[in-house]
C-alpha positions, 0 to 999 in steps of 0.5 A: 910929558903931555901931548897927543903922543903921550903914552901910558907906560907898559913894561911889556914893551921892553921885550917886544920883537921888531920886524926888520926886513923879514926877521923878528929881532929883540928890541935891544938888537933892532938896529939899521945901518948908519948908511941907511937913507932914512938915517942919512936924509929922512928918505922914507915913508911910514904909517901908524896903525892900531891893533884893536881886538885882533884887527888892524883898524883901517888897514886898507886906507893906511896901506893905500896911503903908504903906497901912494907916498912911496910912488910919489918919492919913486920908492919901490917897497918891494912888497905888496900890501898883502905882504905888509899886512901879513908881516904886521900880523906876524909881528903882533902874533910873535909878541902875543898882541891882540888889543891896545897896540900901536904899530909903526910901519916904516919904509926907507930907501935903504942902504947908501954906498956913501952918505948922500941924499942922492937916491942913485947912491942906494945899493940894494932894496928898501929897509922895511921895519915894523915896531909894535908896542902895547901903547894907549893914551893915558886914561886922563888925556881925554878928560884933561885935554891938550893945550895948544900954542900957535907956532911961528913954524908954518905948514907948507904949500903943496908946491913947497912940500906937500904935507899929505906926504907921510915922510920921515922928514919931520924937522919942521914939525918937531921945531913947532912942537919944541916951541910949544912945549918950551912955552908951556903948551902941549902941542903946536897949532900951525898955520899955512903960508897964508895965515890960515889954520892948518894943522897941529904938529902931529894931529889934525885940528877941528874946532866947533863954532855955533854948532858947526864943526870946522876944519881946514880945506886939507890943502896944507895939512896931513892927509889924516885917516882919522880926519877923513873918518870924522868928516864922513861921520859928521856928514852921515850923522847930520852934524854941520861941517865946514871945510874952509880957510879959517883964521885964528880969529875964527878959532878964538870964538869957538866953543870947543876944539879937538885933535884927531889922529890914529893913536888917540882918536879924538882928543879934546883941546882945553886951551889955545894960546892961553885962552881956555874953553868954557865948560867941561871936557869933552865938549858936547860935539866932541863927545858925540863924534868920539862916540860915533868914532868908537862905534866905527872902530867896532865895525868888523869891516873897519879892520883886517 
């Protein structure tokens, strides 16, 4: 398997303990009810975080996004941000984890008295799950890069379904990914409703043209924490950056491109729709930004 979510296999993950509503349980026993709103209707919000040298990177930003999403769907998490932070650290401690760890924090609306999308059918409180795994990208991914295919599946406008909501409902993104890998690519490049380049199916997308880093306006793409850091790093380092509505023609004339996400950071792109980028990977601007981002993650203020 190739893709931005590809992992280096680690046998330690077979024995991890999973945090479910305050209890740490073995992976094999980590289950939720078939009457849970997340299972029935994808009713919930989630965050992915990295544990790096004992710190949860950019935890405040991730938790703020989680609570914003929960408020937007009228979901009471029932815990404070500090409660969740403590629970994530407790999960890592129970698994003797310090570095090279990816966590998935998931909150669903909880049990329903009957299978239904109606939130008023909920009984009890939310379901909160924390999965922590020894999880890093394959060592070859940064050098080999990702091939992208432009999908016919579109990112939606904010008045249709706001892509900034990190919800459990991902079927349109899964369909885009299936389309990409069935055609031999690693990941899908997705356009918005007007045909502008928006996002990949699991990551944010940037390209470099004439030395300028280009990315979408953010109107129809993920509200990526790493995307935000890359934009800020460009501005602070004096790297020209432009947020705008771009077409595939703009991308076709790019010198390099990369994807961003919490798990892999910056990942170079080697080809889009069969058109390969000239030169080796990563490109010079991608390499510079990746180095700046790596430095940022070492800042003690970057994690909690």
